[in-house]
N, C-alpha and C positions, 0 to 999 in steps of 0.2 A: 136709251139715248142713242141717237144716230150720229156718228162722227162724219163730218163732211170733209172732202179733200180741201187743201189750201186754195185750190183754184175756184171752188164753189162755196167757200165759207162765207164770203161777203159778195155784195152785188157788183162792186167796181172791179173790173179786170185790171190786173197789174202784171208787169213783167220785170224780172230782175235776174241777178246771178246769185246762186245759193251753193252752200256747202251741203253735201248729203251725209257726210260722215267725218270722223276725226282726221282723215287724210288732209282735210282743209282745202281740197281742190274745189274751185268754184266753176259752175256751169250754168247755162240758161235755165230759167225756172219760171213757170207760169203760176200765178197765185191771185189773190183778190184782196181788196181793201174795203173797209166799211164805207157806207154812205156818209156824206158830210152831216155831222150832228149839229145841234144848235150852236155850240161853242167851238166847232171844228173849222179848220182851214185846210182845204185841199189844194195841193200845189204840184206843178210839174217839176220834177227834180232835174236840175241842170248840171250840178257838180256834186261830188262827194269825195272827201278826203279818205285816205287809207290810214287808219290808226293801228298801232301795234296791238291794242286791245282786240281789234278785229282778228288778228292772227291767233292770239290766245284763245279767243272764243271759237273760231272755226275749227281749231285743232283740239278743242276741249282740254286745254292745258290747265284750266282751273277746276275741271271736273263738274261743271254746272251746265254744260251745253246740251241742247236738244236740236234735232234736225228734222226737216231741212231748215237751214239758217241763211237768211239774207242779211249780211252785216252792213255796217255803215252808220256812223253817228256824227258825221261832220257834213251836214247836208244843206245845200242852198238851192233855191228854186224860185219860181214865179207862181203867184196865187192864181188858181183857175176857178175856185168856188169858195164861198164863205157861208157859214151857218147863219140862221136868222138872228141869233143873239151875239154874234161876233162884233166887237166894238173897235178893235185895234187895226184891222186889216181890210183891204178891199181887193177885188180882182185886179191883177197886174202888179201888185206890190212884190218886192223882193223879200223873201223870208228865209230863215234858217232854223234847223232843228239840231239840237245837240244830243247829249247822252241819255236824256230821260224824256218820257212823254206822259207821265202820270204820277200822282201821289194822292194821299187821302185828304189833303187840304184842311185837316182838323187837329192833327197831333201837335205837340210842342214844336217839333222841328218845322212843320209846315207853317204854323202861325208866326214863326220867327224867321221866315224867308229862307229856310234851309230844307227845301223839299228834297234835296239830294241825300239827306240823311233820314228821310221818312221810312219807317219800317215797311211801308207798302209802296215805296217808290217803284215805278215801272220803267224798265230800261227800253230804249228805242228799238232794240231787237233782241230776240232770244228770250223774251219774257212773256208773261200772260197779261193781257189787257183786262179791263174791268169786266168785260163780257166773257172772259175765259179763253178767248182766241189768242193765237200767237202774234207777237209783234215782229214786224219785218222792217229792216233798215233801209238805208239810202242807196244801196247798189241796185236801184230800181227806178222805173220811169215815173212813178207818181207816189205821193204820200198824203196821208191825212193825219192831222195833229191838233190837239186842243190848243187854242190860242194862248192859254196861260204859259205854255212851254215854248213859245216863240218870242224872242226879244224884239223890241221895237228898233227901227232904224238899223237893220242888220248891216253890218259892214262887210262888204265883199272884199276879201283880201286876195287879189289875183286868183279868182275863181274858187276860193274856199272861204271858210270863216273860222274864227277862233273858238271853236265849239268844245274842244277837248283840252282839259288841263292836266291830265295824267296820260302820258303817251310815250311814243318812241323817244329815247333820250336825246338824240341829236336834234329832232324837231323842237321838242319842248325846251331844250337847252338854248337854242338860238332865239326862241321867242322870249325866254326869261331874260336874256341879255337885253333885248330890245325894250321890254317893259321896264326893267330896272334902270336902264339909262334914261328913259323918258321920265322916270320918277326922281331923277337926280342922284342916283346912287353911284358910288365908285364900284365898278364891277370887275371881278377876277373870274376868268374861265379856268376851271380845273379839269384836266383831261389826262388820260394815260398816254395820249399820242402827241408828241411835239409837232407833228405835221399839221396840226390844226391851229397853230399859233398865229400865223399870218392872217388867216381868214377871220379868226376870232377878233383880232385887234383892228385890222384894216377894213374888213367888210361889215362886221357886226358892231364894232365900236367899243369893244371891251377895253378897259384901262390896263389890264395886265393879264398874264397867262401863267399858269402853274402846272407843271408836269408832275402828276401825283407819284410817279415812279422814281422821280429824282429826289433822293433823300436830302441833298443839300438845299434844293429849292424849298422843299417842305419844311425843313428846319428853320430857314430864314422867315418863312411865313407863319410860324407857330404863334398863336395867340393874337392874330391881327384882324380877324374877321368877325363882324357882328352877326352874320347869319349865312347859312349855306342852303341852297335848294339842291337836293340830291335827286337827279333825274334817272339814275341808273337802275335798270330793271334786272341786271345780272347780279350774281353773287359778288360781293365786294366787302372789304373791311371798313367798319365805321370808325375805328380808333384813330386813324390818321386824320380823318375829317374833324373829329371832336377836338383834336389837338390844335387845329387851325383856328378854332373859335376863341374869342375873348371871353372873359367871365360874363355870365348872363347871356351868352350867345345861344342861338337856336339852329339846330339842324333839322330841316323839314324834308321828309321823304315824300316824293311824288312818283317815284318808280315803284314797280311791284314785282320784286324777285319771287320766283316760284317757291323758294325755301326760306326759312327764317334766317335773319341776319343775327350775328352775335353782337350784343350790346353790353359793353363793359360798364359797370356802375361807378367805379372809382373816378374816372375823368369827369363824370357828371357831378359827383359830390364835391370835388375839389374846385370846380369852377362855377357851380350853380348853373350848369348848362342844361339845355332841354332838347329832347328829341321829340318831334311831332310828325304828323302826316297830314296830307291833304289829297282829296280825290277831286271830283268835279265841284262846281259851285252851285248854289241855289239860283233861282231866276233873278233875284235882286242883284246878287253878285255878278251874274252873267251880264246883266244889262249894264252895270257899272263898268265891267271890263270892255264891253263893246263900245260904250261911249268914250272911254279913255283911249282905246285904240284908234277910234275915228278922229278924236281931237289931236292926237300926236302922229297920225299917219303911219301907224304900226301895221305892217303887212307881213305875211308869211312867204318865205321863199319856196317855190313849188316846182314840180315837174308834172305837166298835164299828160295824161295817157288815155287811150281808148279802153273801153270796157273789156275787150277781148285780150288785152295785155295784162289783166289784173293778176293772173297766177304768176306770170314772170315778175311783175312788180313786187309781189309778196316774197318771192325767192330773193330778189335783190335787196329788199328791206332786211331780210335775215342776215345778209352780208354787209349791212350798213352802207349799201350802195345807192344812196339817194340824198339829194340836197334840196330841201330838207324834208319835203313832203310830197308824196304822190297824191295827185288829185285826178279822179276819174271824170272825164268829160261825158257825163251821162247823156245830156241832152242831144249831143251830136252823134253819139256812137252806139247807144244801147239798141236802137231800133234796127240797126244793121245786123244785129246778132239774133233776131227772131228766126 
């Protein structure tokens, strides 16, 4: 077997920024994409969000990374070519790709619209496609994807889209507030920092704000919440959060700490409380989310950057210095870095 270089693996030439090792430093990278298959959509990438998962992956913090790696799974662009059996899209359409680009289509998960839990689910980057070649993400000038993994009527939310449901806590938290308010819920933002109170209430529309380090505030709020979405990816205690829940309340983890969290059993037993988790959604759920966001005008607050600023942006993300999402202007800046 002859192994081809990334640049010659497929016929379509592509250009992006890739990490070469666990330092996570990104630099220009020439590679290739496959030809447009029968059910494929080829599109010019215009924008791509930077997710904290990208940082975990380029730095191999989960121990599963391979290099070179082109990250990016919050991708939007414009269709340039469609396969002969594509039904949903035409040249010129706006499209977006999220965290996955393939699955088996036949297991229980796939047949129940939960492709995200398919044992053979293929990630948008850093994985192996059906043909055994590496998948590369959206920090690049073009992309080819199966139409099944592209939702209809993609909502552009100030140059990005709502492709990632498990992400950097500040971004995911501010989107959770917007979605919950649109659903008619009474929303409390829980934070370690009192400095975020004004923004949470006045800008995001939260009903109340709770400082988790303030024991008096936490005591007053004990047993008052139906559910909590925990977006924190750092180590943190779950016991205080469980105390805030009513009986039958649910604590849903969407952050991904690198080490196991301690889960005390007694508070669960005494209140019939539940702890669960959620990663990304299947394509049916993704479509429902996109439709809901469009109906209610839910958009993400972002800072648009050129591609050659990406390493600085990642450093800033690690310091929580972004409100609330970095989005790379691929279409206007990636060619200048050739």
